[in-house]
C-alpha positions in Angstrom: -16.5 -20.6 2.4 -15.0 -23.7 4.1 -12.4 -24.0 1.3 -11.4 -20.3 1.7 -11.0 -20.8 5.5 -8.8 -24.0 4.9 -6.7 -22.3 2.3 -6.3 -19.2 4.5 -5.1 -21.3 7.4 -2.7 -23.3 5.2 -1.3 -20.6 2.9 -1.6 -17.3 4.7 1.7 -17.1 6.4 4.5 -14.5 6.7 8.2 -15.4 6.3 10.9 -13.5 8.3 12.2 -11.9 5.1 8.7 -10.7 4.2 8.2 -9.2 7.6 11.6 -7.5 7.3 10.5 -6.1 4.0 7.3 -4.7 5.5 9.3 -3.2 8.4 11.8 -1.6 6.0 8.9 -0.1 4.0 7.3 1.3 7.1 10.6 2.7 8.3 11.4 4.5 5.1 7.9 5.9 4.7 8.0 7.2 8.3 11.5 8.7 7.8 10.4 10.4 4.6 7.4 12.0 6.4 9.4 13.0 9.4 12.8 13.9 7.7 12.3 17.6 8.1 11.6 17.4 11.8 14.3 14.8 12.4 17.2 16.4 10.4 16.4 20.1 10.0 14.0 21.5 12.6 14.8 19.5 15.8 17.9 17.7 14.9 19.4 15.9 17.8 16.4 16.4 20.1 14.9 13.2 21.6 11.4 14.7 21.2 11.8 14.5 17.4 12.0 10.7 17.5 8.5 10.4 19.1 6.5 11.3 16.0 8.7 9.1 13.8 8.3 6.1 16.3 4.5 6.5 16.4 4.2 6.8 12.6 6.4 3.7 12.1 4.4 1.7 14.6 1.1 2.5 13.0 2.4 2.1 9.4 4.0 -1.3 10.2 0.7 -2.5 11.7 -1.3 -1.3 8.7 1.2 -2.9 6.3 1.0 -6.2 8.0 -2.8 -6.1 8.0 -3.0 -5.0 4.4 -0.7 -7.8 3.3 -2.7 -10.3 5.4 -6.0 -9.3 3.8 -4.3 -9.5 0.4 -3.1 -13.0 1.2 -6.6 -14.1 2.1 -8.0 -12.7 -1.1 -5.2 -14.4 -3.0 -5.9 -17.8 -1.4 -9.5 -17.5 -2.4 -8.7 -17.0 -6.0 -6.0 -19.6 -6.0 -2.7 -17.8 -5.4 0.0 -17.6 -2.8 1.6 -14.1 -2.6 4.7 -12.7 -1.0 5.3 -9.0 -0.3 8.5 -7.6 -1.9 9.6 -4.0 -1.1 10.5 -1.7 -4.0 14.2 -1.3 -3.3 14.9 1.5 -5.8 11.7 3.3 -4.8 12.5 3.1 -1.1 16.1 4.1 -1.3 15.3 6.8 -3.8 12.6 8.1 -1.5 14.9 8.3 1.5 17.5 10.2 -0.5 14.9 12.5 -2.0 13.5 13.3 1.5 17.0 14.3 2.7 17.8 16.4 -0.5 14.5 18.2 -0.3 14.8 18.9 3.4 11.7 16.8 4.0 9.4 18.6 1.6 9.1 15.7 -0.9 8.0 12.6 1.0 7.9 10.4 -2.1 8.5 6.6 -2.0 7.3 3.4 -3.7 6.1 0.7 -1.3 6.5 -2.5 -3.4 4.4 -5.3 -4.8 3.6 -9.0 -4.6 5.2 -12.1 -6.0 2.7 -14.6 -7.2 2.7 -18.4 -7.2 -0.1 -20.9 -7.8 0.2 -24.1 -5.7 -1.3 -27.2 -7.3 -3.7 -27.6 -4.4 -5.2 -24.1 -5.0 -5.7 -24.8 -8.7 -8.0 -27.8 -8.2 -11.4 -27.1 -9.8 -10.1 -24.0 -11.5 -9.0 -23.3 -15.1 -5.5 -24.8 -15.4 -4.0 -21.8 -17.1 -1.4 -19.7 -15.4 -1.8 -16.2 -14.1 -5.0 -14.3 -15.0 -4.7 -10.6 -15.3 -7.9 -9.7 -13.5 -7.0 -12.0 -10.5 -3.5 -10.5 -10.2 -5.0 -7.0 -10.5 -7.7 -7.8 -7.9 -5.1 -9.0 -5.4 -2.8 -6.1 -6.0 -5.7 -3.5 -5.6 -6.4 -4.9 -2.2 -3.3 -3.2 -0.8 -4.2 0.4 -1.5 -7.8 -0.2 -0.9 -7.0 -1.5 2.6 -5.1 1.6 3.4 -8.0 3.8 2.4 -10.1 1.9 4.9 -7.5 2.6 7.6 -8.2 6.3 7.1 -11.7 5.9 8.5 -10.7 5.4 12.2 -7.7 7.8 11.8 -10.0 10.5 10.4 -12.5 10.0 13.3 -9.6 10.3 15.8 -8.4 13.5 14.2 -11.9 14.9 13.9 -12.5 14.3 17.6 -9.2 15.4 19.0 -7.6 17.7 16.5 -4.2 16.2 17.3 -1.4 16.9 14.9 -0.1 13.4 15.4 -3.3 11.9 14.0 -3.1 14.3 11.1 0.4 13.1 10.4 -0.9 9.5 10.5 -3.7 10.4 8.1 -1.2 11.9 5.6 1.2 8.9 6.0 -1.6 6.3 5.4 -3.0 8.1 2.4 0.5 8.6 0.8 1.1 4.8 1.1 -2.2 4.2 -0.7 -1.4 6.8 -3.3 2.2 5.7 -4.1 1.1 2.1 -4.1 -0.9 3.1 -7.2 2.2 4.2 -9.1 2.7 1.7 -12.0 6.4 1.3 -11.6 8.3 -2.0 -12.3 10.9 -3.3 -9.9 14.5 -3.4 -11.1 17.3 -5.8 -10.1 20.8 -6.9 -11.1 21.1 -9.5 -13.8 24.5 -10.8 -14.9 25.3 -9.7 -18.4 22.3 -7.4 -18.6 22.5 -4.2 -20.7 25.1 -5.7 -23.1 22.3 -5.3 -25.6 19.4 -3.0 -25.7 17.0 -5.9 -25.7 18.5 -7.1 -22.4 16.9 -4.2 -20.5 13.9 -6.5 -20.0 16.2 -8.8 -17.9 16.5 -6.0 -15.3 12.8 -6.3 -14.4 12.3 -8.1 -11.1 8.6 -7.9 -10.6 5.9 -5.2 -10.7 4.3 -2.8 -8.2 0.7 -2.9 -7.0 -0.3 -0.2 -9.5 1.4 -1.8 -12.4 -0.4 -5.1 -11.7 -3.8 -3.3 -11.7 -2.9 -1.3 -14.8 -2.0 -4.5 -16.6 -5.2 -6.1 -15.6 -7.4 -3.2 -16.8 -6.6 0.4 -17.7 -10.2 1.7 -16.9 -10.2 0.0 -13.5 -6.7 1.4 -12.8 -8.0 4.9 -13.4 -11.0 4.2 -11.2 -8.7 3.0 -8.4 -6.5 6.1 -8.7 -9.6 8.4 -8.8 -11.0 6.7 -5.6 -7.7 7.1 -3.7 -7.4 10.8 -4.8 -11.0 11.5 -3.7 -10.4 9.8 -0.4 -7.3 12.0 0.1 -9.3 15.2 -0.8 -12.0 14.2 1.8 -9.2 13.6 4.4 -7.8 17.0 3.6 -11.2 18.7 4.0 -11.5 17.2 7.5 -8.4 19.1 8.5 -9.6 22.5 7.3 -13.4 22.6 8.0 -15.1 22.9 11.3 -16.8 20.1 13.3 -20.4 20.4 11.9 -19.2 20.3 8.3 -16.5 17.8 9.2 -19.1 15.3 10.3 -20.9 15.5 6.9 -17.5 15.1 5.2 -16.7 12.1 7.3 -20.1 10.6 6.6 -19.5 11.0 2.9 -16.1 9.2 3.4 -17.9 6.3 5.1 -20.4 6.0 2.3 -17.7 6.1 -0.3 -15.8 3.3 1.5 -18.9 1.2 1.8 -19.6 1.6 -2.0 -15.9 0.6 -2.7 -16.3 -2.4 -0.5 -19.5 -3.4 -2.4 -17.9 -3.1 -5.8 -14.8 -5.1 -4.6 -17.1 -7.8 -3.2 -18.9 -8.1 -6.6 -15.8 -9.7 -8.0 -16.2 -12.7 -5.7 -19.7 -13.6 -6.7 
């Protein structure tokens, strides 16, 4: 435990570029979810900016916390990670939100870049990246967002506010789209001169692709868990208070079970 605390203090940091990437991700996700209100329903009205600002503030906080937790997990298993936004997935999501009049809030958050400092490799197998370690770190991101749903669901259940419902949807969509196994693309000089050079366009992988590469069955379990959490969150918005309390209790039990399974990997 002392090694984990030392590694976390030394290696869990955020660069300015990384924070900018998290802010861009939060801004695009918030825009995609509020595009209809911003551009079509209440275009030009100052009141339309308020839901967007609140959604952005909450998502940015959740993004930073999820990345921070992932960095601690990474330091424990011997990696240093850096968040990289999915440029094509975010730009495409913003364009799709406009073209669909806000009815298709689809975007891809991004992924992590991995390095293994020599200090973190002491006492560990001296091989390079291990699939299960990379997958475990990547899975931390969508799992963290499903845990953020617990306080948001409780707030919505107690208040019935549409703003909290929007935050529930936004948080769940980030977790869902983080599971999409999409590679990142980038420019490479001379790429595409040959069909085999398509591989040179790859510039990293998303969270979902890292988990899928580590284990297909565990990837399916992760996706199923995120989908079930989303269904439970939806049920809270359509059922009454007595039934909603039972549904919320089931959500808490499911989250605790997921936490127990996740913790088994560290023993």
